[in-house]
C-alpha positions as CSV (number, residue, x, y, z in Angstrom):
1,M,172.1,-47.6,185.9
2,K,173.9,-45.6,187.0
3,E,176.8,-43.9,184.6
4,K,180.9,-45.1,185.6
5,E,183.1,-42.5,186.4
6,I,185.8,-42.7,183.8
7,F,188.3,-39.8,183.1
8,T,191.1,-40.3,180.6
9,I,194.1,-38.8,179.0
10,G,192.8,-38.1,176.2
11,D,189.1,-36.6,177.9
12,A,191.3,-34.2,179.6
13,E,193.4,-32.9,176.5
14,K,190.2,-32.2,174.6
15,M,189.4,-30.4,177.8
16,T,192.5,-28.0,177.8
17,A,192.7,-28.2,173.8
18,P,191.4,-24.1,172.2
19,K,187.5,-24.1,172.1
20,A,186.4,-26.3,168.8
21,F,182.2,-27.0,168.1
22,V,180.2,-26.8,166.0
23,T,176.3,-25.9,166.0
24,M,173.0,-26.5,163.9
25,L,170.7,-23.9,164.0
26,K,166.9,-24.1,163.8
27,P,166.3,-20.8,162.4
28,A,162.5,-22.0,161.4
29,G,162.2,-24.5,164.7
30,S,160.7,-28.1,163.6
31,R,158.3,-25.8,160.7
32,C,158.5,-27.9,157.6
33,N,156.7,-27.9,153.9
34,L,156.8,-32.8,154.2
35,D,155.2,-34.4,156.9
36,C,157.8,-37.8,156.6
37,T,157.0,-40.0,158.1
38,Y,159.8,-40.9,160.3
39,C,160.4,-37.3,160.7
40,Y,161.7,-36.9,164.7
41,Y,161.8,-33.3,164.7
42,L,158.0,-32.7,163.7
43,D,157.6,-33.6,167.1
44,K,159.5,-30.8,168.6
45,A,156.5,-28.1,168.3
46,I,154.6,-30.6,171.4
47,Q,157.4,-28.8,173.3
48,Y,157.5,-25.3,172.3
49,G,153.6,-25.7,172.8
50,G,153.0,-25.8,169.4
51,K,154.7,-22.5,168.7
52,N,157.2,-22.6,166.1
53,E,158.0,-18.6,165.1
54,A,161.2,-18.1,162.7
55,I,164.5,-16.8,164.9
56,S,164.3,-13.2,165.5
57,D,166.9,-11.2,163.5
58,E,168.3,-9.9,167.4
59,L,168.7,-13.4,168.4
60,L,169.9,-14.6,165.2
61,E,172.5,-11.9,165.8
62,T,173.2,-12.5,169.0
63,Y,174.4,-16.2,168.0
64,I,176.7,-15.5,165.3
65,R,178.4,-13.1,167.4
66,Q,178.6,-16.2,170.2
67,Y,179.4,-18.1,168.0
68,I,182.1,-16.7,166.4
69,E,183.7,-15.7,169.6
70,A,183.3,-19.3,171.5
71,N,185.6,-21.1,168.3
72,E,188.9,-20.6,169.2
73,V,189.9,-21.8,166.2
74,D,190.4,-20.6,162.4
75,T,187.6,-21.9,160.8
76,V,184.1,-21.5,162.2
77,Q,181.4,-23.7,160.8
78,F,177.9,-22.6,160.6
79,C,175.1,-25.3,159.9
80,W,171.2,-23.8,159.5
81,H,169.3,-27.4,159.6
82,G,165.7,-27.0,160.6
83,G,162.7,-28.3,159.7
84,E,163.1,-26.5,156.5
85,P,165.8,-23.4,156.8
86,L,164.4,-22.3,153.4
87,L,161.0,-21.4,154.5
88,L,162.7,-18.2,156.0
89,G,164.2,-17.3,153.0
90,K,167.1,-15.9,150.7
91,G,167.1,-12.4,152.5
92,F,166.6,-13.7,155.6
93,Y,170.2,-15.8,154.7
94,R,172.0,-12.6,153.0
95,R,171.4,-10.7,156.5
96,A,173.2,-13.6,158.1
97,L,175.6,-13.3,155.8
98,A,176.3,-10.5,156.6
99,L,176.6,-11.0,160.2
100,Q,179.1,-13.6,159.6
101,K,181.3,-11.0,158.0
102,K,180.7,-7.9,160.7
103,Y,181.8,-10.3,163.5
104,A,184.5,-12.8,161.5
105,D,187.9,-10.6,163.1
106,G,189.6,-12.7,160.7
107,K,188.2,-15.9,160.9
108,R,187.6,-18.3,158.3
109,I,183.2,-19.1,157.7
110,E,182.4,-21.6,156.5
111,N,178.0,-22.4,155.7
112,N,176.2,-26.0,154.8
113,I,172.9,-26.3,154.8
114,Q,170.9,-28.9,154.8
115,T,167.0,-28.9,152.4
116,N,164.5,-31.3,151.1
117,G,164.8,-29.1,148.0
118,L,161.1,-28.4,147.5
119,L,161.9,-24.5,147.6
120,V,165.1,-24.2,145.5
121,D,164.7,-22.4,142.7
122,E,167.6,-20.0,140.2
123,E,168.0,-17.6,142.5
124,W,168.1,-19.8,145.4
125,C,171.6,-21.7,143.7
126,G,173.0,-18.3,143.2
127,L,173.1,-17.7,146.5
128,F,174.9,-20.8,147.6
129,A,176.8,-20.3,144.8
130,E,178.5,-17.6,144.6
131,N,178.6,-17.3,148.9
132,G,180.0,-20.9,148.5
133,F,177.2,-22.6,150.7
134,L,177.4,-27.0,150.8
135,V,174.0,-28.0,150.8
136,G,173.0,-31.1,152.0
137,I,169.9,-32.5,150.1
138,S,167.8,-35.1,151.5
139,L,167.2,-37.7,149.2
140,D,167.0,-41.3,150.4
141,G,167.4,-43.3,146.9
142,P,164.7,-44.9,143.8
143,Q,161.9,-43.0,143.5
144,D,159.6,-45.8,145.0
145,I,162.4,-45.9,148.2
146,H,162.2,-41.7,148.6
147,D,158.3,-41.2,147.9
148,A,157.6,-44.1,150.7
149,F,158.7,-42.1,153.5
150,R,158.8,-38.9,152.1
151,L,155.0,-36.1,151.4
152,T,154.2,-33.3,151.7
153,R,151.6,-32.2,154.2
154,D,148.9,-33.3,151.8
155,G,150.1,-36.8,150.6
156,H,151.7,-35.7,147.6
157,P,155.5,-37.2,146.8
158,T,158.6,-35.4,146.4
159,F,160.7,-37.0,144.4
160,E,160.4,-35.6,140.8
161,K,160.7,-31.7,142.6
162,V,163.9,-33.2,144.9
163,M,165.1,-34.6,141.2
164,H,164.6,-30.8,139.9
165,A,166.3,-29.1,142.5
166,I,169.7,-31.6,142.1
167,A,169.3,-31.0,138.5
168,L,169.7,-26.5,139.2
169,F,172.8,-27.7,141.8
170,R,174.8,-28.7,138.9
171,R,174.0,-26.2,136.1
172,H,174.9,-23.9,138.7
173,G,177.6,-25.1,140.3
174,V,176.4,-25.9,143.6
175,E,178.3,-28.2,145.9
176,F,176.3,-30.6,147.6
177,N,176.2,-33.3,148.8
178,T,173.4,-36.6,149.4
179,L,171.4,-37.6,153.1
180,S,169.6,-40.9,153.1
181,V,167.7,-42.2,155.5
182,V,168.1,-46.4,155.8
183,S,164.6,-47.2,156.7
184,S,162.9,-50.5,156.6
185,L,162.5,-50.9,152.9
186,C,166.5,-50.1,152.0
187,G,168.0,-53.0,153.2
188,K,168.3,-55.5,150.2
189,R,168.5,-52.6,147.9
190,G,172.0,-50.8,149.0
191,G,173.8,-52.2,145.9
192,E,170.7,-50.3,143.9
193,T,170.4,-47.3,146.3
194,Y,174.5,-46.7,145.9
195,R,174.7,-46.7,142.0
196,F,171.3,-44.9,141.3
197,L,172.7,-42.0,143.8
198,R,176.0,-42.3,142.1
199,D,175.0,-42.6,138.0
200,K,171.8,-41.2,138.0
201,V,172.1,-37.9,141.0
202,K,176.1,-37.5,140.1
203,S,176.3,-37.6,144.4
204,R,180.0,-37.9,144.8
205,Y,179.1,-37.1,148.7
206,M,177.5,-39.6,150.2
207,Q,175.6,-39.6,154.1
208,F,173.1,-43.0,155.5
209,L,171.9,-42.4,157.8
210,P,170.2,-45.2,159.9
211,A,166.3,-44.9,161.0
212,V,166.1,-46.9,163.9
213,E,163.2,-44.5,166.1
214,H,160.5,-45.9,169.2
215,V,157.3,-44.0,169.8
216,V,154.8,-44.0,172.2
217,E,151.0,-42.9,171.2
218,K,149.5,-40.2,173.0
219,P,145.8,-38.8,173.3
220,G,144.8,-36.1,171.1
221,F,147.9,-36.9,168.0
222,R,147.4,-38.8,164.5
223,R,150.2,-40.4,164.6
224,P,153.0,-41.7,167.2
225,V,155.6,-39.4,168.3
226,I,158.8,-40.6,168.7
227,V,160.5,-40.1,172.5
228,S,164.2,-41.2,173.9
229,P,165.4,-44.4,174.4
230,E,164.9,-44.2,178.0
231,T,160.8,-43.6,177.7
232,E,158.5,-46.7,179.1
233,D,155.9,-48.1,176.8
234,A,157.6,-47.3,174.0
235,Y,157.2,-49.6,170.9
236,L,160.0,-49.7,167.9
237,A,158.8,-48.3,164.6
238,P,157.9,-49.8,161.9
239,W,160.1,-47.5,159.2
240,S,163.2,-48.8,161.6
241,V,165.5,-50.7,159.8
242,S,166.6,-54.0,161.5
243,A,170.2,-54.9,162.7
244,E,170.8,-57.3,159.9
245,D,169.4,-55.4,157.5
246,Y,171.5,-52.1,157.9
247,G,174.4,-55.0,158.1
248,R,174.1,-55.4,154.8
249,F,172.7,-53.1,153.3
250,L,176.4,-50.8,153.9
251,C,178.4,-54.5,152.9
252,D,176.4,-54.0,149.5
253,I,177.4,-50.4,149.5
254,F,180.9,-50.9,150.2
255,D,181.0,-53.8,147.6
256,E,180.4,-51.7,145.2
257,W,182.9,-48.5,146.2
258,V,185.7,-50.3,147.0
259,I,185.9,-52.3,144.1
260,R,185.7,-48.7,141.5
261,D,184.9,-45.6,143.0
262,V,187.7,-45.4,146.2
263,G,188.7,-41.6,145.6
264,Q,186.4,-40.7,143.6
265,V,182.9,-40.6,145.6
266,F,182.7,-40.0,149.3
267,V,180.0,-42.1,151.9
268,Q,180.7,-40.4,154.8
269,M,180.7,-44.1,157.2
270,F,183.8,-45.5,154.6
271,D,185.7,-42.0,155.3
272,A,185.1,-42.5,158.8
273,T,185.8,-45.9,159.1
274,L,189.1,-45.9,157.4
275,A,189.9,-42.8,160.4
276,Q,189.0,-45.2,162.6
277,W,191.6,-47.9,161.5
278,C,194.3,-45.5,161.0
279,G,194.2,-43.7,164.9
280,V,192.8,-40.5,163.4
281,Q,189.7,-38.6,163.8
282,P,186.5,-40.0,162.6
283,G,184.7,-36.6,161.7
284,V,181.9,-38.1,162.4
285,C,180.4,-37.7,166.0
286,S,178.4,-41.1,165.8
287,M,182.1,-42.8,166.0
288,C,184.0,-40.6,168.6
289,E,184.3,-42.1,171.6
290,T,182.7,-39.5,173.0
291,C,180.0,-36.4,172.4
292,G,178.6,-33.5,172.9
293,D,180.5,-31.2,170.3
294,A,177.5,-30.8,167.4
295,L,175.0,-28.3,169.4
296,V,171.9,-27.2,168.3
297,V,170.9,-23.9,169.0
298,E,166.5,-23.4,168.6
299,R,165.4,-20.9,167.4
300,N,164.4,-19.6,170.8
301,G,167.9,-19.5,171.9
302,D,167.4,-22.9,174.0
303,V,170.5,-25.1,173.4
304,Y,171.0,-28.5,173.7
305,S,173.6,-31.5,173.4
306,C,172.2,-33.6,170.5
307,D,170.0,-32.9,167.6
308,H,168.7,-36.1,168.7
309,F,168.5,-35.8,171.9
310,V,166.5,-31.8,172.4
311,Y,164.7,-33.0,174.7
312,P,163.3,-31.1,177.9
313,E,165.9,-33.4,180.3
314,Y,168.3,-32.3,177.8
315,L,168.3,-28.2,177.8
316,L,171.7,-27.1,178.6
317,G,170.6,-23.5,178.5
318,N,169.5,-20.4,176.2
319,I,172.0,-17.9,174.9
320,K,169.5,-15.3,176.1
321,D,171.1,-15.4,179.8
322,T,174.2,-17.6,179.4
323,P,176.9,-16.9,176.6
324,L,177.5,-20.1,174.1
325,K,181.1,-20.3,175.4
326,D,179.9,-20.9,179.2
327,I,177.2,-23.7,177.5
328,Y,179.4,-25.1,175.6
329,S,182.0,-25.2,179.0
330,S,179.4,-26.4,181.7
331,R,179.8,-30.1,183.2
332,R,176.5,-30.6,181.5
333,R,178.0,-30.8,178.4
334,L,180.6,-32.7,179.1
335,Q,178.9,-34.9,181.4
336,F,176.1,-35.9,178.4
337,G,179.2,-36.4,176.1
338,L,181.7,-38.9,178.4
339,A,178.3,-41.0,178.7
340,K,178.6,-42.1,175.7
341,R,181.2,-43.7,176.6
342,N,180.7,-44.2,179.9
343,T,177.5,-46.0,179.9
344,L,178.4,-48.8,177.6
345,P,178.0,-52.4,178.2
346,A,180.8,-54.8,179.0
347,E,180.8,-56.4,176.0
348,C,180.8,-53.3,174.0
349,L,184.1,-52.2,175.8
350,R,185.4,-55.8,174.8
351,C,184.9,-56.1,171.2
352,R,187.6,-55.9,169.0
353,F,185.7,-53.5,166.6
354,Y,184.9,-51.1,169.5
355,F,187.5,-48.9,168.5
356,A,186.1,-48.1,164.9
357,C,181.9,-48.2,166.9
358,R,182.6,-46.5,169.6
359,G,178.8,-47.7,170.4
360,E,177.7,-45.3,167.7
361,C,174.9,-43.1,168.1
362,P,173.6,-42.9,171.8
363,K,170.0,-42.5,169.9
364,H,170.4,-46.0,168.6
365,R,170.8,-47.5,172.3
366,F,167.2,-49.4,172.6
367,A,168.9,-53.0,173.3
368,I,170.2,-54.0,177.1
369,G,173.4,-55.3,177.7
370,S,174.7,-58.5,179.8
371,D,175.2,-56.2,182.8
372,G,172.2,-53.9,182.3
373,Y,173.2,-51.2,180.5
374,R,172.0,-49.8,177.3
375,K,173.5,-51.0,173.8
376,N,172.6,-50.3,170.1
377,S,170.2,-51.8,168.4
378,L,172.0,-51.8,165.3
379,C,175.1,-53.7,167.4
380,E,175.1,-56.7,165.0
381,G,174.9,-55.0,161.8
382,L,177.2,-52.9,162.5
383,Y,179.4,-55.7,163.5
384,A,179.1,-57.6,160.3
385,Y,180.2,-54.2,158.0
386,F,183.4,-53.7,160.2
387,N,184.3,-57.4,160.0
388,H,183.1,-57.2,156.9
389,A,185.5,-54.4,155.5
390,E,188.7,-55.2,157.5
391,P,190.6,-56.7,155.5
392,Y,190.1,-53.3,152.6
393,M,190.7,-51.5,155.8
394,D,193.6,-53.6,156.5
395,Y,195.0,-52.8,153.4
396,M,194.5,-48.9,152.9
397,K,196.0,-48.5,156.0
398,S,199.2,-50.1,154.8
399,L,198.4,-47.9,150.9
400,L,198.6,-44.6,153.5
401,L,201.5,-45.8,156.0
402,Q,203.2,-46.0,152.1
403,K,202.2,-42.4,151.1
404,Q,200.2,-43.9,148.9
405,A,196.7,-43.3,147.8
406,P,193.9,-46.2,149.1
407,S,192.5,-45.8,145.4
408,W,195.3,-48.3,144.2
409,V,192.9,-51.0,147.0
410,M,191.1,-51.1,144.4
411,P,192.9,-53.8,142.2
412,F,193.4,-55.9,145.9
413,A,189.7,-55.5,146.1
414,R,188.7,-57.0,142.3
415,H,191.6,-59.7,142.8
416,R,190.0,-61.1,146.5
417,M,186.9,-61.0,144.9
418,G,187.6,-62.9,142.1
419,L,186.6,-60.3,139.6
420,P,188.9,-58.9,136.6
421,F,190.6,-55.7,136.9
């Protein structure tokens, strides 16, 4: 259906504000030492003729220079992603750090890197600790959940190696957070997963990303290929979490967190929800009104508006031909971001939790709304979570308005749940 043409004062203010955006660089493309069943990025090699060469040193320098110059703010955050970015080796990141220093021009440079952990050793930990890297490590939960999907290319489990990497992080003082995919196995095990990450892993910063993908069969490929929401003849991937189970998963974790861990453990979804309740930026693109401020740069310089929309029809340009600041300022990038709001069904815009949900991520819009526009497949689960969290979010908002710590919600929560103080 035709996109609604809505442009708000907030959109205009954002356009005229100093440029501030992040990029996720894929320096090794989709090359990886794992073959995770639900990975939406392994298939990207198809777009590039099966080639997966690493970014060249010349293009790396171009990217770093353009990215720092394009951001008109004091802090520039680099996010190294994949595939598996550690495949490029420690020398690559030492060269990158030197280039960041060369082009910093007085700006503060921060580095985040996402890894599956298999290549982590003492020297990697030294590099991360010495240079202040925040490391995201992929760990889906207890061993049976993690090893169900996160396997090596020859089919071996990876849980023990990931736990070893985390032990090295703790030993070397490397700051890390955990990224957990919520699959069809997870729905009834939210509390168990949270306790495992909190107590066994000692994770204090957690992200939980729902796996909802559609796939098509392609001749010559050993497994179904993940495709964008608009693709005809696509069907729901069997590992996808249902809306009901995703809602239950979030509620179960929330109930563990709100009675004992507020201010000590930070769950991205809960932090973002509280931000929405208080009317401030949520810090995660899926819950913003519009998107397109987290660009993806491929190892050949191609730029896309979103990590989940790296498809030919969403290509914005290439930094070898067009400066990154111009790509970010392009009408095509702007229209992609506005479409997050402007293609929502009417019932989403009327929903009492629209202010909190904002339609969530467009990559999950496989359902059809009453007026024909695509609707988030996780809608019912998200609604259940926001409805469940509402009294506690209201209470934390009132605490913040009184300049008190949100952690004071915990006695309120225990009393409300009939638990001893």
